[in-house]
N, C-alpha and C positions, 0 to 999 in steps of 0.2 A: 504493500500500500504506500509505503514511504517513497519508493522509486516511482510509482505512478504519479504521486503528488508532485514530485520533483520534475517529472517530464511535463506535466500540465503547466507548472509554473514557468518552466523554460520556454514553453510555447507562447508565453506572453511577450517574449522579446525576440528581436531580430539581432543576429550576430553583427558586431561592429565591422569585422573584416569583410564578411560577405556583403554587407551593406555598402562598403566602400567599392567593391568590385562592381556593384550595380550602378554606383555613381559614375564610374569610368565608362560603363556601357552607355550611360546617357550622354557623355562627352562624345563617344563614338557615333551615336545617333546623329549628332550635329554634323559630323563629317560625312554622314550618309545622306543628309537632307538635301534634296535637289534644289530647295528654295534658298539654301545658304550659298552665297557667292563662292565660286570655285576655289579661289585662293584662300578664302576663309575656311573652307572644308579642309584644305591642305593643312592649315594651322591646327585645326581641331585634331586631325590625325596625328600630328606631331605631339600635341598635348597628351593624347592617350599614351604615347610611348614614354614621355617624361614622367607622367603620373605613375605608370606601372614600374618604372625604374625605382622611384622613391618607395613605392609600396613594397617591392621585393627587397630592397636594401634595408628597410626598417621593420615593417610589420611582419613580413614573411620570415625575415631573419630572426625576429624575436620568437616566432612560433617554433622555428627549427631549434633555437636555443632551449626552449622549454622541453621539446622532445628529447634532445640530447641529454638534458638534465634529469630525465625520467619522470617528468610531471605527467600525471594521468588524471588529475582532478578536472571535472567539468567546470566550465565557466557558467555565469548566470544564464547564458543562452542555451546551455545544454551540450556544449562541444568540449571534448578533450582536445589537447593540442594536436594529437595525431589525426583525429577525425576532422578537425578544422583544416589542417594542412591539405588533406586529400580533397576536401570540398572546394577550398580556395583554388587549388591547382586545377581542378577539373573545370571550374567556371572561368578561370583566367585563361586556360588553354583555348577554350571555346572562343573567348573574346579575341585572343590574338589571331586565331584563324579567321574570324570575321573582320578583324582590322585589316589583314592583308588582302582579303577579298575586296574590301573597300578601297585599299591602296590601288589595286589593279584597275578598278573602275575609275578612280580619279586620274590615274595615268592616261587612260584612254580619253577621258574628257579633256585633260590638258593638251593631249595631242591634237584634238579637234580645234583647240584654240591657238595652235601653233607653238606650244611649249612641249618639246619632245625629248624624252630620255631614250637615248639610242644605245645600240651595242657597237663596240669597236669594229666588228666585222662588217657592219652596215655603213661605215663611213666611206666616202669616196677617197680617191688617192690624195687629193689636196688636204682633206680633213685629217686623214691618217698621218700625213707628213707633219702637220701642225701639232697633233697630239703626241707624236713620237718625239718631236723636238721639246715639247713641254716636259715630257717624262724624263728625257735625258738631261735637260738643263736644270729643271727645278725639283723633280720628284726623286730621281735616282740618288742624288747626293745626300739626301736626308734619310734614306732607307737603311735599316740595319737588320739583315737576316740573322736569325739566332738559331743555330743548330742545337738539337737535343740528342745527346748520346752519352756514353759512359764517362767521357772526360768533361762534358759540358752539361751541367744540370739544367733542369727546366728554369728558364728565366722568370723573373717576376712579371706577372700579368696584371696590369692595372685594372682597377674596377671600371667597368662601362666604357673601356676603350675598345676600338675595333681592331681586330687582328686577322691575319690570314694564316691558316694552317696548310703547310706545304708538304706533300708526300713525294719523295724522289727515289730514283734508282740510278745506279751508274750504268753508263753505256757498256753493254756486254754482260751485265748481271743476269742471272736467272730470274725471270719474273716471279718465281715462287719464293725467292729469298726475301728475308725481312727487309722492308724498305727503310729509307732514311726519312727523318722527320725534322722539320724546322718551323718556326713561327716568325711572323713579321708584323710589326705594328703599322697600321695605316696612319700616316702622319696626321695628327690632330691639329697642327698649326697651319695646315694648308686646307683650302676649300674642299669639302667632301664632294661637291658637284662642280664639274668643270665645263665651262662654256666652250662649245665646239664652233670653229669658224663656219659661217653660214654657207649654204650651197648657192650657186649662181642663181640670181634672180629669185631668191626665196626670202620671204619675210619671217620665216619660222625661226624660233630659237631652239637650238639643240644643245643637249647636255649629256655628259657621260660621267658616271660615278668614279671616284678616285680608285676604289678597289678593283673595278673592272679594268681600268687602264693598267694598274700594277700587274694584275693577273696576266694580261696579254704580253707583258714584258718580263715575266717572272724568270725567264731563262737568263736574263742579264745579271741576275743575282747569284746564280748557282752554276757557274761554268764547270763543265765536266760531268754534270748530272742531268738527268732527264726528269722534268716535272711530270708526275703522274696525276696529281690533282691539286687544285688550289681552291680552298673554301674559307669563307669568313666565319669567325666565331667571336663571341663577346661574353665576358664574365661579369657578373654582379656580385659584389662582396658585401658583407655586413658593414653598414655605414654608421651604426649607432656608436656614439662615444661612451666609453666607460670612465667616468671621472671620479677621482677621489677628492672631492672638493674640500672636505674637512682636513685631510692630510696634506693638501697642497699648500706650499709656502707662497706660491705666486700662481693665481688661477690662470692668468694669461699664458704663462710658460707651460703650465700643465695642459692646457687646451692645445697649444702648439705641438706638444709631444704626442697627444692623442690623435691630432690630425695627421701626423706622419705615420702613425700606426694604422690609420684607416685604410691605407693602400694595401695593408697585409690582412685585412679583415677576412673572416671565414667565408669561403665561397658559398653563395646562396642559389644562384641561377646561372645556367649555361645556355646561351643561345647559339645555335649553329645553323649554317646555311643548308637548305634542303639538298640532299644528295651528297653530303660530306663523306669522304672516304672512311670506311670502317676502321682502318688503322689509325687515322687522325682522331676519330672520335674516341677510340680506345685510349690513345695517349692522353687526351684531354680529360676524360672522365677519371682515369687513374690518378693523374696529377692533382686534380681538384677534389678528388674523393666525392664526386657528386653523381648520383644515379637517378634521383627522383624528380629533379626540377630542371629537366632539359627540354628546351623549346626548339623544334626544328622549323625554321622559318622559310616560307616560300616567297622570297623577295629580299630586298636589301635589309640588313640588320640595322636597328637603331634609326627610326624614322624622325628623330628629333631634328635632324638636319633640315627637314622640310620647313621648319619655322623660319629659319634664316633665309632660305630660298624664297619663300612666299612673301617675305617682307622686302627683300632686295630687288626682286624683278621689276624692271622699269617698263612702262608702256602697257601695263595690263590693269589699269585702275578700274576698268569696267568689271573685273573679276573680284573686286574687293568691296567691302562696305564703304560707303561714302565717308570721308574723314569727319570726325566730330570736332568741333571747335568749342572747348569748354568756355563758358562765359564767366566773367568775374562777378562775384556775388553783388547784386544790385545795391544791397545795404552798405557795401564798402566801396563801391565804385566812386571815383573822384573824391575820395575822402583822404585828406592829407594826414590827419591825426587819427589813426585807428583807435588809440586809447580813449580819445574824447568820444568817439562813436560808441565804443563798448561800455562807457560809463552810462550811456543813454539806453542801450538795448543789447540783448543777446543776439547773436547772429549764427544761423545754421548754414553749413556748406555741404552740398551733396556732390561727391565726386563719382564719376568723371564728368558729369554734366556741368558742374561748376569747377572753376580752376583751383588747382593746388597752389597757385601763386599767392592766394590769400594767406595760406599758412606760412609760406616763405616770407612774405612781406611782414607778417606779424613778428617773426623772429628777427628779421633784418632791422625793422624799425626799433625793436627793443635793443638790438646790438648798438645802434648809433644814437639812441636817445640818452642824453646826459642825465636825465632824471631816473632812469632805470638803474637800480642797484644790483639786482640779481636776476639770473635766468636759470631755470632748472628744467631738465628735459629728459625723457626716456627715449632711447633709440634701440629698436629691435632689428629691423631690416632697413637699410638705407641704400639709395641708388649709388651707382659707381662714381658719379660726379655730383655730389649733393651741395646745392647752395646753402642748405641749412648748416652744414659743417663749417663752411666759410664764415657764415654769420656768427656762429658760436665762437669760433676762433677769434674773430675780430672783436667780439664783446670782451673776451678774456684779455686780449692784448691791450684793450683800452682801460683795464682796471676793474671791470665789473666782476662780481662773483658769479662764475658760470660752473654749474654742476651738471654733469651728463651721466646718466645711468646707461651704460652700454651693455647690452646682453650678449656676452661672448658665446653663449651656448645656443644661439639661433641656428638650427640645423641647416647645414650647407652654406651658411653665410658667416661661419666662424672666422675664416681668414680675412674677409673684407672688414668685419667688425673689429678684429684685432688691429688692422691697419688704421682704421678711423680712430680707435682708442689712443693709439700712439700719437697720431697727428694732433688730436685734441689736447693730450697731455703736454706736447711740445709747445702748444700755444698758450699754456697756462690754465687750462680748464681742470677742474676737479673731476676726475673720471672714476666712477664707481662701477664695479662689476656685479652689483646686486647681492642678493642674500644666498648664503650657502644652501644648496639643495632645492632652490626655487629659480625658475626662469622669470625674469621681469618682462611681462608681456603687455602691461598697461601702456596706453598711448596718451601721454599728457605733457603739456608744457606750462610752466608757471613763470610769470614775469612779475617781479616786485618793483614797484615804482614809487618814488617819493613825490607826493603831491601837496598842494597847499593845505589840505585838511588832514594830512598824515599819509601813512603808507597805504597803498591800494594794491590788491592782487588782481592780475589778469590771467585767465586760464584758457587754454585750448585743450579739449578732450576729444579724442577720436576713436573710431572703431577700427581704423586701419593704420598701417605703418607710416612713419614719416619718410615716405619714399615717393619722390615726384614722378618716377617712372611708372610704378604700379598704380599710382593715382589716376593714370590715364587709361588703365585697363581694368581696375576693380571698382565696384560700387562700394562707397564708404561714406560715413557721416562724420562731420566735424562740428563741434560746438565751441564758439567763442563766447566768453562770459566774464563779467566782473562781479558775479553774485558773491556776496560775503561768505555764505556758508561753504560754497564750493571752493572759494579761495582758501579758507581756513583748513578745509579737508585736504586740499592739494599740498599745503605746507606740511601738514602732519604726515601725509603719505611719503613725501620725500625724506622727512626726518626719520621715518621708520626704515626706509630702504638704505639710507646713507649712514645712519648712526645707530645709537642704542636708544630705542624708545619703546615703552610699553604699548601694547595694542591700544589704538586710539578709539574713543567713543565717537564714531563717525556721525556727523550731523546730516550729511547729504549722501555721501558715497556708500556703496557696498564694495568691499575690498576682499578679494580672495588672496590667500586661503583662509583668512580669519572669519569673515562673516557674510560673504556674498551668498553662499549657498543657503545659509540659514535665512537670510533676508528674502531670497527667492521663494523658499519653502513657506515662509510666513505670508507672503503675498498670494501664493497659490492657495494656501489654506483659507485665507481671508475671502478669496473668490468663492471657495466651496461653501463657506459659512453664509455668504450673501445669497448664493443660489438656494441654499436650504431655507433661508428666510424669505425667499420670493423677491429678492432685490436683483437689479441687473448684475449679471456676472459673466465676464468674458475674459479670455486671455488670447492675445495674439503675440507670437514671438517669432522673430526672424534671426537666424544665425546660421553658422556653417554646419555644425554637427551636434547630435544629441546621443550620448552614449553612457551617461551616468545612470546606474540602475535606480538609485534613490530618487533622482529627478523624474525618471519615467514613472515610478510608482506614485509619486505625488501627483503627477498629471492624471494618471489612471484614477486616483481617488477623487480628484476634482471633477473629472468627467462623470463618474458615478454619482457625484453629489448634484449634478445638473449644470456644470459650467460648460459653456461652449468654448472650445479651444481650437484655434487655427495656428498651426505651426508651418513656417516657411523655412525649410531646412535644405540647403543646397546639397550637402554631401551625406555623411553617415547619419543614419537614424535607427536606433535600437527599439524605438517604440512601435508597436503594431497597432495602427489605427483601425477604427471601424469594427471592432470586435464586440458583439452584443454582450452587454453586462459588464464590459471592461472598459471599452474606449469608443463607444459608438458616437460620442459627441466630439471626437477629436479628428481633425483632418490634418494631413501632412502633404505639403506641396514642395516640389523642387523646381527651381528655374535655372536652366542652363542655356545661356544665350551668348551674345557677342561679348559682354563684359562678365568678369567673374563676380558673382554675387558674394559680397564679403561683409556687408554692414550687419551690425547686431542691434536690433531694436526690440524692446519689450513693452507691451501694452497691457495694463490691468484696468478693467472697468471700474472697480472699486465702488460699486453701488451707485454709479452715476457721476462720480467725481474722478475721472480717469487719471491715472498716473502713467507717465511715459519715461522710459530710460533708454540711454544708449550705453553700449558696453564694448570692452575689448575681448570679452570672454564668450566662448561657446559653452554649451551645457554638456561638457565632457568632464570626466573625472580629473584629467590632467589640468584643465583650466581652473576647476573649482577647488582643487586640493594641493596642486604642486606648482602653481604659478602665482605671481603677483599680478592680479587682474583688477580692473576697475569698472564699476557700474555707476553711471552718473545720471541723476534725475534731470529732466527738462522742466523748468519752472514756467518759462514763457508760454502762454496759452497759444499764441499764433504759431510758435515753433512746434509745440505739441501737435497742432492741427496739420502742419506740414508733414510731420513724421507719420501721423495717422493716414494722410493721403498717400504717402509712399507705401505703407503697408497695404492700403486699399488697392493700389495698382497691382501689387503682387498677387493679391487674392483674386483679382478679376482677370488676370492673365489667362487667356484661352488660346495662346499660340505656342508659347515656349514652356508653359507650366506642365508638370507631370504630377499626378497624384498617386501617393503610396497606397497600395491596396492591402487588405489584411494578410494576403499570402506573401507579402514582402516584395512584390513586383510593382513597377510604376507604369501608369497608363497616362497618355496625353489627355489634358483637359481640352476639349474641343468645343467651339461655339456651336450652338444648336438653333435651328429655326432662324429667326430674324435677328438674333443677338449679334451685334457687331464684334469683329475681331479686335482684341486688345492685347498688344504686345508691350508688357510693362516697361522694358528698357527703352523701347522706341518712344513710348508715351512720355517717359521721364525726360527725354531730350527737350520736350516742350516744358520749360521751367514752370509755366503757369499751371500745368496739370497737377502739380503737387505743392507749389509754394503759395499760390494766391486763391486756390479754390477750397471751399469747405465741402467735404464729402462725408457721407455716412458710411460706416464700415458694414 
């Protein structure tokens, strides 16, 4: 009976990793959608590959570690590590097969538009001569063939780099003799796709892949040997860092050491080109000790190169979305003194529809303003050339107190953040690496300014990173305010992160890991109480992922109490909606479209007195218990309405929205009858659709 009850309870939840695979399927569907411009489909196809790379190197690597350690306990969704691994691999393998089917279709469509990926053997004499010259002049000098034999051990194979496996024999050898084996890295510092000179009187653009060009010239690297086969392979290693933060004397140095170790991470996945020679496959699997997670790919390995190609191609704008020109927030347009404006009113910014320049200007004005005494800021992921860094450095050099909390543990951005941390320190900024055992994921800037009536605090709180590049690609919310309680909480938050402070009694904020989850539970339970009393009760929450079991259970309880709950969850969702007696009042939508949905907005009806929050945190265990996160209330009624309008657009999307079904699958939300189509991201490009209109949810 106990086992039956456990199984029934497990059926209440969807598995996090399987839910993520379904999210990547939704990305793949965008690559398949004929309504999506062709070069945008190319980008989505590339994103599927980059997403899967990270999933394998982190999530699947973690599952394999659990199996290796002998863990057999089921998680709350009913899976043992071994059972989950088999299910994840089965679903991922099917997705990769579908991805390459899509790839072949897109290649055909590109060909019709005059963008052709060709084979070396199909080139004419003039084209071959040009590519031969490129190989001998540019490619050949940087290639390093690496033989594998008794005197030369298997060389280090870097994670997610592209290699060629070469099987050879000597002239005159018996074909039955054991062949020779070598590997060769395809240069990563040269373009993967190579432009071929055009044919006479042709407007078509032709390309050949670097590995195909090398394969045709492989004999130049092995004189005296006969190449029997040349096939590409690619290895993915465990990329999770194992940090001893408490034992590390210098966290920055410890992370640099771990980054160097990452290249030797345990092999997790092996991708090989279809038709690879059995002897080559044997050599690879024995060396990497990998047998279960091998993908045989019918096409080019690693389609992430497609992203650069789709962005760089000139003359094909008709195959892309029309460029969006973010507008400067009207409240701040033609305003010389941002601080004077923010004393009068709060200002909401919605990226990418509104420009990130407003955030940059806020920091730069603070840097040059003689009345500003201090600037404090958190940095999680920053662009390669960030004007914010320049502004902070300028402020420190002019004598202001500048404190920057740089999160060195932001996965895959560690090296960039280390470089920024050193640059800021050299400029005189106080650089703090956050709290031991916690990632600082909150997005907040505090400016302290001396004014005629005393010190005043100005704050920017965001749902996304201080990254001007991703602000053009992600949907995120930013709030500028000089609200007294928010300013006081902002000071207290920085004091906790940078110094020794007892947990603060927050006046406005909810802060993880101390009290955000409890505050969210309190608000969910309040809605349940209001529903039981016959008062208006509703929850609308927009975020990236939902995987915390306690949070799911609280939402189930609220649904059973009569609360109407609408969740807009782009990625992972462990909650199973629409189950009678459990979650029939809960809907879950996912929107995958041109921009990456990234904003976190929480709405609570509160008996007719709505409360609206923006946050840096998703409703995942890691965000609520192992990160410094921030949830900020929106006090201004007009800004509350703007955020409600944004939620309303997402809930009304019947073009790119997909609704989660009780069985864990997603179905497109389609307009029926005379209902007009509404594509929320395209509607949001009309600023008036969410900023000046009053809408009912």
